[in-house]
C-alpha positions as CSV (number, residue, x, y, z in Angstrom):
1,M,9.8,-11.3,10.2
2,I,9.4,-10.3,6.5
3,R,11.7,-7.4,5.5
4,V,10.0,-5.1,3.1
5,L,11.4,-2.3,0.9
6,L,8.9,0.2,-0.5
7,A,9.6,1.8,-3.9
8,D,7.2,4.6,-5.0
9,D,7.8,8.1,-6.2
10,Q,4.8,9.5,-4.1
11,Q,5.7,10.1,-0.5
12,L,2.1,9.9,0.6
13,I,1.7,6.4,-0.9
14,R,4.9,5.3,0.8
15,A,3.6,6.7,4.1
16,G,0.3,4.8,3.8
17,L,2.1,1.6,2.9
18,R,4.4,2.0,5.8
19,M,1.5,2.5,8.2
20,L,-0.2,-0.7,6.9
21,C,3.0,-2.8,7.3
22,D,4.0,-1.3,10.7
23,A,0.7,-2.4,12.1
24,E,1.5,-6.1,11.3
25,P,3.7,-8.1,13.7
26,D,5.4,-10.1,10.9
27,L,6.2,-7.2,8.6
28,E,9.1,-4.8,8.9
29,V,9.7,-1.9,6.5
30,V,13.5,-1.6,6.2
31,G,13.6,1.3,3.8
32,E,11.8,3.5,1.3
33,A,12.9,4.5,-2.3
34,G,11.5,7.4,-4.3
35,N,12.7,6.1,-7.6
36,G,14.1,3.0,-9.3
37,R,17.8,4.0,-8.8
38,E,17.2,4.3,-5.1
39,A,15.4,1.0,-5.0
40,I,18.4,-0.7,-6.6
41,T,20.8,0.8,-4.1
42,L,18.7,0.1,-1.1
43,A,18.0,-3.5,-2.2
44,A,21.8,-4.2,-2.3
45,R,22.3,-2.5,1.1
46,L,19.3,-3.6,3.1
47,T,18.7,-7.1,1.7
48,P,14.8,-7.0,1.8
49,D,12.8,-10.2,1.4
50,V,10.1,-8.4,-0.6
51,I,10.2,-5.1,-2.6
52,V,6.8,-3.5,-3.2
53,M,7.6,-1.8,-6.5
54,D,5.8,1.0,-8.4
55,L,6.3,1.0,-12.1
56,R,6.2,4.7,-13.2
57,M,9.0,6.5,-11.3
58,P,11.4,9.2,-12.5
59,G,14.8,8.3,-13.8
60,V,15.0,4.5,-13.6
61,D,11.5,3.1,-13.8
62,G,10.1,0.1,-11.8
63,I,10.5,-2.4,-14.7
64,S,14.2,-1.5,-15.2
65,A,14.8,-1.5,-11.4
66,T,13.2,-4.9,-11.1
67,S,15.4,-6.4,-13.7
68,R,18.6,-4.9,-12.2
69,V,17.7,-5.8,-8.6
70,L,17.0,-9.4,-9.5
71,A,20.2,-9.7,-11.6
72,E,22.1,-8.8,-8.5
73,R,19.9,-10.5,-5.9
74,P,17.8,-13.2,-7.5
75,S,16.3,-14.3,-4.1
76,V,14.5,-11.0,-3.6
77,R,10.8,-11.1,-4.4
78,V,9.5,-8.1,-6.3
79,L,5.8,-7.4,-6.0
80,V,4.5,-4.8,-8.4
81,L,1.9,-2.3,-7.0
82,T,0.7,0.1,-9.7
83,T,-2.2,2.1,-11.0
84,F,-1.7,0.7,-14.5
85,G,-3.0,-2.8,-15.1
86,D,-2.8,-2.9,-18.9
87,D,-0.8,-5.4,-20.9
88,D,1.9,-2.7,-21.7
89,H,2.8,-2.7,-18.0
90,L,1.9,-6.2,-16.9
91,Y,4.0,-8.3,-19.3
92,P,7.2,-6.2,-19.2
93,A,7.0,-6.4,-15.4
94,L,6.6,-10.1,-15.5
95,N,9.4,-10.5,-18.1
96,A,11.6,-8.4,-15.8
97,G,11.1,-11.0,-13.0
98,A,8.3,-9.6,-10.9
99,C,6.6,-12.4,-8.9
100,G,3.2,-10.7,-8.6
101,F,1.2,-7.8,-9.8
102,L,-1.3,-5.9,-7.7
103,L,-3.3,-2.7,-8.4
104,K,-3.4,0.3,-6.1
105,D,-7.1,0.1,-5.7
106,A,-6.8,-3.3,-4.0
107,P,-8.1,-3.5,-0.4
108,P,-5.3,-3.2,2.3
109,G,-5.8,-6.8,3.3
110,E,-5.1,-8.0,-0.2
111,L,-1.8,-6.1,-0.3
112,L,-0.7,-7.5,3.1
113,D,-1.7,-11.0,2.0
114,G,0.2,-10.4,-1.2
115,I,3.4,-9.4,0.6
116,R,3.2,-12.6,2.7
117,R,2.5,-14.8,-0.3
118,A,5.3,-13.2,-2.2
119,A,7.7,-13.9,0.7
120,A,6.5,-17.5,0.8
121,G,7.3,-18.0,-2.9
122,D,3.8,-17.6,-4.2
123,S,2.7,-15.3,-7.1
124,P,0.0,-12.8,-6.0
125,F,-2.1,-11.1,-8.6
126,S,-5.1,-8.8,-8.6
127,R,-8.2,-10.8,-9.6
128,D,-8.7,-8.9,-12.9
129,V,-5.1,-9.3,-13.8
130,L,-5.1,-13.1,-13.0
131,H,-8.2,-13.6,-15.1
132,R,-6.6,-11.8,-18.1
133,L,-3.5,-14.0,-17.8
134,V,-5.6,-17.1,-17.6
135,R,-7.8,-16.1,-20.6
136,R,-4.8,-15.4,-22.7
137,A,-3.0,-18.6,-21.8
138,T,-6.1,-20.7,-22.4
139,S,-7.0,-19.1,-25.7
140,A,-3.4,-19.3,-26.9
141,G,-2.9,-22.8,-25.9
142,A,-6.4,-24.0,-26.9
143,A,-5.8,-27.0,-24.7
144,P,-8.6,-29.6,-24.3
145,R,-10.3,-30.0,-21.0
146,Q,-8.1,-31.9,-18.5
147,P,-10.0,-33.1,-15.5
148,V,-7.9,-33.2,-12.3
149,E,-7.8,-36.5,-10.6
150,G,-7.0,-37.4,-7.0
151,L,-8.3,-34.3,-5.3
152,T,-10.5,-34.3,-2.2
153,A,-13.8,-32.4,-2.2
154,R,-12.3,-29.6,-0.2
155,E,-9.3,-29.3,-2.5
156,K,-11.7,-29.0,-5.5
157,D,-13.5,-26.2,-3.7
158,V,-10.2,-24.4,-3.1
159,L,-9.0,-25.0,-6.7
160,N,-12.3,-23.5,-8.1
161,L,-11.9,-20.4,-6.0
162,V,-8.2,-20.0,-7.0
163,G,-9.5,-20.2,-10.6
164,E,-11.9,-17.3,-9.8
165,G,-8.9,-15.2,-8.7
166,L,-9.8,-15.1,-5.0
167,S,-7.0,-14.4,-2.4
168,N,-6.3,-16.7,0.5
169,T,-8.3,-14.5,2.8
170,E,-11.3,-14.5,0.5
171,I,-11.1,-18.3,0.1
172,A,-11.0,-18.7,3.8
173,E,-14.1,-16.5,4.2
174,R,-16.0,-18.1,1.4
175,L,-15.4,-21.7,2.7
176,H,-15.5,-20.7,6.5
177,I,-12.1,-22.2,7.2
178,G,-8.8,-20.8,8.5
179,I,-6.1,-19.1,6.5
180,T,-3.6,-21.8,7.5
181,T,-6.0,-24.4,6.3
182,V,-6.3,-22.6,2.9
183,K,-2.5,-22.5,2.6
184,T,-2.2,-26.2,3.4
185,H,-4.8,-27.0,0.7
186,I,-3.0,-24.8,-1.9
187,T,0.4,-26.4,-1.1
188,A,-1.2,-29.8,-1.6
189,L,-2.8,-28.7,-4.9
190,M,0.4,-27.3,-6.2
191,T,2.1,-30.7,-5.5
192,K,-0.7,-32.8,-6.9
193,T,-1.0,-30.7,-10.1
194,N,2.7,-30.0,-10.5
195,S,2.0,-26.2,-10.4
196,P,4.9,-23.9,-9.5
197,N,2.7,-20.9,-8.7
198,R,-0.8,-19.6,-8.4
199,V,-1.2,-18.6,-12.1
200,R,-0.5,-22.2,-13.2
201,L,-2.9,-23.4,-10.5
202,A,-5.6,-21.1,-11.9
203,L,-4.9,-22.5,-15.4
204,V,-5.4,-26.0,-14.0
205,A,-8.7,-24.9,-12.6
206,H,-9.9,-23.5,-15.9
207,R,-8.7,-26.4,-18.0
208,G,-10.2,-28.8,-15.5
209,G,-13.6,-27.2,-16.0
């Protein structure tokens, strides 16, 4: 069971998120916070596995709350869910320690998948956000093409789709395989490419052509 804390200043948003999570057998909403200060307090008291964190909240905002929560409980995974996907929100959130960054226009399944991936140690990003991170990293590094050796044909297929920003569910649908099989391939890819998270794996895909 994944223990989830919801932090958003809009009660209607929290209610919708709770309904989504409550319908899943492996997710348990242990609390709701209406601002960053409440998120910090509840994170210390309720010990969630994942905090779904809005960024713009009154008083203490989501970026400050993320930094303070992780300073006290570094094992917590903070997954940002926001309307604002620009660099002025993205990079401060990542610098504060957020493990992923999803936009509020994401399909419900992408959010649920993101919570599970965050709890498992992965880094979920909305496709546009992931593309922007990869573009910036590849242009800044200007690294030459680096073909990836030792991959099976199916692992190459999965790696290409990770590079396109597809979620596990989307990869499974595109390749007509199960979610568990996708996760197994991604774990193998991270090991073979020495990639600690999905962003690095997407970089490997792009640099490998």
